[in-house]
C-alpha positions as CSV (number, residue, x, y, z in Angstrom):
1,M,4.1,-18.3,13.4
2,S,2.8,-20.3,11.3
3,G,1.4,-20.0,8.0
4,L,-1.1,-22.5,6.7
5,Y,1.8,-24.7,4.8
6,Y,4.8,-23.1,6.6
7,T,6.4,-22.4,10.1
8,I,8.9,-20.5,11.1
9,N,10.7,-21.2,14.2
10,D,12.2,-18.8,17.0
11,A,15.5,-19.2,14.4
12,N,14.1,-17.4,12.0
13,V,14.7,-20.5,9.9
14,I,11.1,-21.5,8.1
15,E,10.1,-24.9,7.4
16,L,7.2,-26.8,5.2
17,N,5.1,-28.1,7.2
18,D,4.5,-31.3,4.6
19,I,5.8,-31.6,1.8
20,K,2.5,-32.7,0.3
21,Y,1.5,-29.2,-0.2
22,I,4.2,-28.4,-3.2
23,L,3.0,-31.9,-4.3
24,D,-0.7,-30.5,-4.4
25,E,0.7,-26.7,-5.3
26,P,3.7,-26.9,-7.0
27,G,3.5,-23.0,-7.4
28,L,4.0,-22.9,-3.5
29,M,7.5,-23.2,-3.5
30,I,7.8,-19.5,-5.6
31,N,5.9,-18.3,-2.9
32,F,8.2,-20.2,0.2
33,C,11.0,-18.5,-1.3
34,R,9.5,-15.0,-1.2
35,T,8.3,-15.3,1.8
36,A,11.9,-16.2,3.4
37,A,12.6,-13.1,1.2
38,Q,10.3,-10.8,2.7
39,K,11.2,-12.2,6.0
40,S,14.3,-12.9,6.3
41,C,14.3,-15.9,6.9
42,T,17.2,-18.9,6.6
43,I,15.7,-22.2,4.5
44,G,15.4,-25.3,6.5
45,V,17.6,-27.9,5.5
46,K,14.5,-30.4,5.3
47,S,13.0,-28.3,3.3
48,W,15.5,-27.0,0.9
49,L,15.5,-30.9,0.1
50,D,12.3,-31.3,-0.4
51,I,12.0,-28.3,-3.2
52,Y,15.6,-29.7,-4.7
53,Q,14.2,-32.5,-5.1
54,H,11.2,-31.8,-6.5
55,S,12.0,-28.0,-8.0
56,R,10.9,-30.0,-11.7
57,L,7.4,-29.6,-10.7
58,I,7.3,-26.0,-10.6
59,K,6.6,-26.4,-14.8
60,F,2.7,-27.8,-13.7
61,A,2.3,-23.9,-11.6
62,S,-0.6,-21.3,-13.0
63,P,1.8,-19.0,-15.2
64,S,-0.7,-15.9,-13.7
65,Y,0.4,-17.1,-10.3
66,L,4.1,-17.3,-10.7
67,R,3.7,-13.9,-12.2
68,D,2.2,-12.8,-8.7
69,E,4.5,-14.4,-6.9
70,L,7.4,-13.2,-8.8
71,S,6.3,-9.5,-9.5
72,E,6.0,-9.3,-5.0
73,M,9.6,-11.0,-4.7
74,I,11.4,-8.8,-7.3
75,M,9.6,-5.6,-5.5
76,V,11.1,-7.0,-1.3
77,S,13.6,-4.6,-0.2
78,K,16.6,-6.9,-1.4
79,P,15.1,-8.7,-4.2
80,S,18.7,-10.8,-4.5
81,V,17.9,-12.9,-1.5
82,G,14.6,-14.5,-2.7
83,F,16.4,-15.4,-6.6
84,I,19.5,-16.8,-4.8
85,Y,16.8,-19.3,-3.2
86,L,15.6,-19.8,-6.7
87,E,18.6,-20.4,-8.4
88,E,20.0,-22.7,-6.0
89,L,16.5,-25.0,-5.4
90,L,17.3,-24.9,-9.0
91,L,13.3,-23.5,-9.8
92,L,15.5,-21.0,-12.0
93,D,16.4,-23.1,-14.5
94,Q,12.6,-24.5,-15.1
95,I,11.6,-20.8,-14.7
96,F,14.3,-18.4,-16.3
97,P,16.8,-20.6,-17.4
98,E,18.8,-18.0,-19.6
99,L,19.6,-16.5,-16.0
100,A,20.8,-19.3,-14.7
101,K,23.3,-20.3,-17.4
102,C,24.2,-16.8,-16.5
103,T,25.8,-18.5,-13.5
104,R,28.1,-19.6,-15.7
105,V,29.2,-17.0,-17.9
106,P,32.3,-14.7,-16.4
107,Q,31.6,-11.4,-16.0
108,S,34.4,-8.5,-16.6
109,R,37.9,-9.0,-15.2
110,R,37.1,-5.7,-13.2
111,S,33.6,-6.1,-12.0
112,G,34.5,-7.0,-9.0
113,V,32.4,-10.4,-9.4
114,K,32.5,-13.6,-10.1
115,N,29.6,-13.8,-13.2
116,V,26.8,-12.6,-15.2
117,F,24.3,-13.3,-12.4
118,E,26.2,-12.0,-9.8
119,H,26.5,-9.3,-11.5
120,T,22.6,-9.2,-12.0
121,M,21.6,-9.6,-8.2
122,F,23.8,-6.8,-7.3
123,A,21.8,-4.0,-9.8
124,L,18.8,-5.1,-8.9
125,D,19.4,-4.1,-5.3
126,S,20.5,-1.3,-6.3
127,S,17.6,-0.4,-8.5
128,L,14.6,1.9,-7.6
129,S,11.6,0.0,-6.6
130,D,10.0,0.0,-9.7
131,L,8.3,-3.0,-11.3
132,T,9.0,-2.5,-14.5
133,V,12.4,-1.6,-13.9
134,R,13.7,-4.0,-11.8
135,L,11.8,-6.5,-14.4
136,A,14.4,-4.4,-16.5
137,V,17.3,-4.9,-14.6
138,L,16.6,-8.5,-13.9
139,F,16.7,-9.6,-17.6
140,H,19.3,-6.7,-19.1
141,D,21.8,-9.1,-19.4
142,S,20.7,-12.7,-19.7
143,G,21.1,-12.3,-23.3
144,K,24.9,-12.7,-22.7
145,P,25.2,-17.0,-22.8
146,E,24.2,-17.1,-26.0
147,T,26.6,-14.2,-27.4
148,L,29.8,-15.1,-25.8
149,Q,32.6,-14.7,-27.6
150,C,35.8,-15.8,-26.4
151,F,39.2,-14.6,-28.1
152,P,42.6,-15.6,-27.4
153,D,44.3,-12.5,-25.5
154,G,41.5,-13.8,-22.7
155,R,38.9,-10.9,-23.4
156,T,35.0,-12.0,-24.3
157,H,32.5,-9.8,-25.7
158,F,29.1,-9.7,-26.0
159,F,27.9,-8.3,-28.8
160,K,24.7,-7.2,-29.4
161,H,23.4,-9.1,-25.8
162,E,20.2,-6.8,-25.6
163,Y,18.7,-7.4,-28.4
164,V,18.6,-11.4,-27.2
165,G,18.2,-10.3,-23.9
166,A,14.7,-8.6,-24.6
167,D,13.8,-11.2,-26.8
168,I,13.7,-13.4,-23.8
169,A,12.0,-11.1,-21.3
170,K,9.3,-10.5,-24.2
171,K,8.9,-15.1,-24.1
172,H,8.9,-14.9,-20.9
173,L,6.9,-12.6,-19.5
174,T,4.6,-13.0,-22.5
175,R,4.1,-16.8,-20.7
176,L,3.7,-14.9,-17.4
177,Q,0.9,-12.7,-19.0
178,F,2.6,-9.8,-17.5
179,N,0.8,-6.3,-19.4
180,T,1.2,-6.2,-22.5
181,D,2.2,-2.5,-21.4
182,I,5.0,-3.9,-19.3
183,I,6.6,-5.7,-21.7
184,N,6.7,-3.4,-24.3
185,D,8.1,-1.0,-22.1
186,V,10.8,-4.0,-20.2
187,C,11.6,-5.2,-23.6
188,I,12.5,-1.7,-25.2
189,L,14.1,-0.7,-21.6
190,I,16.8,-4.3,-22.6
191,K,17.4,-2.8,-26.2
192,C,18.5,0.8,-25.3
193,H,20.7,-0.1,-22.1
194,M,23.6,0.6,-23.6
195,F,23.5,3.8,-25.2
196,D,26.8,5.7,-24.9
197,A,27.7,8.0,-22.1
198,D,30.0,9.6,-23.4
199,P,30.6,13.7,-21.4
200,K,31.2,14.9,-24.5
201,I,27.5,13.9,-25.8
202,T,25.4,16.4,-27.7
203,Q,22.3,17.8,-27.2
204,S,21.1,16.3,-30.5
205,G,22.6,13.1,-29.4
206,V,21.0,13.1,-26.1
207,K,17.0,13.6,-28.0
208,R,18.2,11.1,-30.6
209,L,18.6,8.4,-27.2
210,I,15.0,10.3,-26.0
211,Q,13.4,9.7,-29.2
212,R,14.6,6.5,-29.3
213,V,13.1,4.5,-26.1
214,G,10.1,7.7,-26.1
215,V,10.4,10.0,-23.1
216,S,8.1,8.2,-21.5
217,R,10.4,5.9,-20.2
218,I,13.5,7.9,-20.5
219,Y,14.1,8.5,-17.0
220,R,13.8,4.7,-16.7
221,L,16.8,4.0,-19.1
222,L,18.5,5.9,-16.9
223,L,17.8,4.4,-13.9
224,L,18.7,0.8,-15.6
225,R,22.3,1.9,-16.3
226,E,22.3,3.3,-13.3
227,A,22.0,-0.3,-11.1
228,D,24.0,-1.7,-14.2
229,R,26.7,0.7,-12.9
230,Q,26.3,-0.6,-9.4
231,G,26.4,-4.0,-9.9
232,T,29.2,-5.1,-8.1
233,P,30.6,-4.5,-4.5
234,N,33.0,-2.0,-6.0
235,K,32.6,1.8,-5.3
236,I,31.1,3.2,-9.3
237,S,31.2,6.7,-10.0
238,L,27.6,7.2,-11.6
239,R,28.9,10.9,-12.4
240,K,28.7,9.8,-16.6
241,I,24.7,9.4,-15.6
242,K,24.1,11.8,-13.5
243,N,25.3,14.7,-15.9
244,L,23.5,12.8,-19.0
245,R,20.1,13.4,-16.4
246,K,21.1,16.8,-16.8
247,K,20.9,17.0,-20.0
248,V,17.7,15.5,-21.3
249,D,15.5,17.1,-18.3
250,Q,17.1,20.3,-20.2
251,E,16.0,18.6,-23.7
252,I,12.6,17.2,-21.9
253,G,11.8,20.7,-21.1
254,N,12.9,22.6,-24.6
255,L,10.0,19.6,-25.4
256,Q,7.4,21.1,-23.2
């Protein structure tokens, strides 16, 4: 099977037909990774080396082209595949450097993952197929590298990482010319994703949470928190979120 610039062989290996295609249109490197993810292909060695060596050219790609390709990549059945390709081929360093830095930041010891980027990939794969939710999941912990604090007892903290992450998301989504409503929704979801999910939360506390994030965003916020909880290979209980959802349902019903 052959595309205009790539070929997929019988072993399901995808290869560039000629390096000149990415030299002429660097954005095709993202399209190539997205295609590999969508078709569950392995990237061939030669194409891997070609893209790796020319990854810096991606900065010359059209922002709107990157937006469209990344939007498709994030909506595939297992989006982590495409983003892991971007990270390994050094493209993520050029597009979203804060996310690339997450590979060097440890997640909590109990999380079952090696670093924040790996956590984000598990969370992304477990999230609902909704563009706004998945963009929020992608950037929700992007502020952790900047806010990392290490203490003598070995503990790490990321104070206010949600606010830094929201700023990072706004910067990149604006640069890529995303819709203003999507940008606003994603940033608010990220800022609010560290909300209190204690089972003892009162209805007045639930009401304040809804007022903070907005009625139109509250269920997406819960979906973001669910994905965040599932950002691990370990089995994680969603009981607290489910209980909170019931209280949100009740409060939304009172508003109608």
